[in-house]
C-alpha positions as CSV (number, residue, x, y, z in Angstrom):
1,A,-15.0,18.4,17.7
2,L,-15.6,20.2,14.4
3,R,-12.6,22.4,14.9
4,Q,-10.3,19.4,14.6
5,L,-11.8,18.4,11.2
6,G,-10.0,19.5,8.0
7,F,-11.9,21.2,5.2
8,I,-12.3,18.0,3.2
9,S,-13.5,16.0,6.2
10,L,-16.0,18.7,7.1
11,L,-17.2,18.8,3.5
12,C,-17.8,15.1,3.5
13,L,-19.6,15.2,6.8
14,V,-22.0,17.9,5.5
15,A,-22.6,16.0,2.3
16,Q,-23.3,12.8,4.2
17,R,-25.8,14.5,6.4
18,K,-27.6,15.8,3.3
19,G,-27.6,12.4,1.7
20,M,-25.1,13.3,-1.0
21,V,-22.1,11.2,-2.1
22,I,-18.8,12.8,-2.9
23,F,-16.1,11.0,-4.8
24,M,-12.6,12.4,-4.5
25,K,-9.3,11.1,-5.9
26,R,-6.8,10.5,-3.2
27,K,-3.2,9.7,-4.0
28,A,0.0,9.2,-1.9
29,I,2.6,11.9,-2.2
30,V,6.2,11.4,-1.0
31,N,8.4,14.2,0.2
32,T,11.5,12.8,-1.6
33,A,13.8,15.3,0.1
34,L,13.1,13.7,3.5
35,C,12.5,10.0,2.4
36,V,15.2,7.6,3.7
37,G,14.4,4.9,1.1
38,C,13.7,2.1,3.6
39,G,11.0,0.5,1.5
40,C,8.5,0.0,4.3
41,C,5.9,1.7,2.2
42,A,6.5,-0.4,-0.9
43,K,6.1,-3.6,1.2
44,V,2.5,-2.8,2.3
45,C,1.1,-1.3,-0.9
46,P,-1.7,-3.6,-2.0
47,K,-1.5,-2.3,-5.6
48,A,2.4,-2.3,-5.9
49,A,2.1,1.4,-6.7
50,V,5.1,2.4,-4.5
51,S,8.7,1.5,-5.3
52,V,12.1,2.5,-4.1
53,P,14.3,2.6,-7.2
54,K,18.0,2.0,-6.2
55,G,17.1,2.4,-2.5
56,I,17.2,6.2,-2.8
57,F,13.6,7.4,-2.2
58,A,10.1,6.1,-2.6
59,V,8.2,6.8,-5.9
60,V,4.5,6.5,-6.3
61,D,2.9,5.4,-9.6
62,L,-0.1,7.7,-9.4
63,S,-2.0,5.7,-12.1
64,A,-1.8,2.6,-9.8
65,C,-2.3,4.3,-6.4
66,V,-5.8,4.0,-4.9
67,G,-5.1,6.4,-2.0
68,C,-5.7,3.8,0.7
69,G,-3.0,5.4,3.0
70,L,-1.3,2.2,4.1
71,C,2.0,3.5,2.9
72,A,1.7,6.7,4.8
73,K,0.8,4.8,8.0
74,E,3.8,2.5,7.6
75,C,6.3,5.2,6.8
76,P,8.7,5.5,9.8
77,A,9.9,8.9,8.7
78,S,6.3,10.2,8.2
79,V,7.1,11.7,4.7
80,I,4.2,10.2,2.8
81,K,0.9,12.1,2.8
82,V,-2.4,11.0,1.1
83,E,-3.9,14.1,-0.6
84,V,-7.0,14.8,-2.6
85,I,-6.0,15.7,-6.1
86,S,-7.9,17.3,-9.0
87,D,-8.8,15.4,-12.1
88,G,-6.1,17.3,-14.0
89,E,-3.3,15.8,-11.8
């Protein structure tokens, strides 16, 4: 089962077992080259952080995005990923 976990998931699991709490910033990232601009992601975003200007491709307002992942789950083209970002991004 551990082989299927990614590095971040494994790090969180270890921290949890040691009684530590880790806070990581997660943000939605859109592969704009593959986005079809359908707007499904924008409709489900609870913070209105995703928009599709002129129906071309989705754009994420990183200052509003809370990294919940609803947009990524809703995306029919699977071109949105929620990634851990550093404080500098």
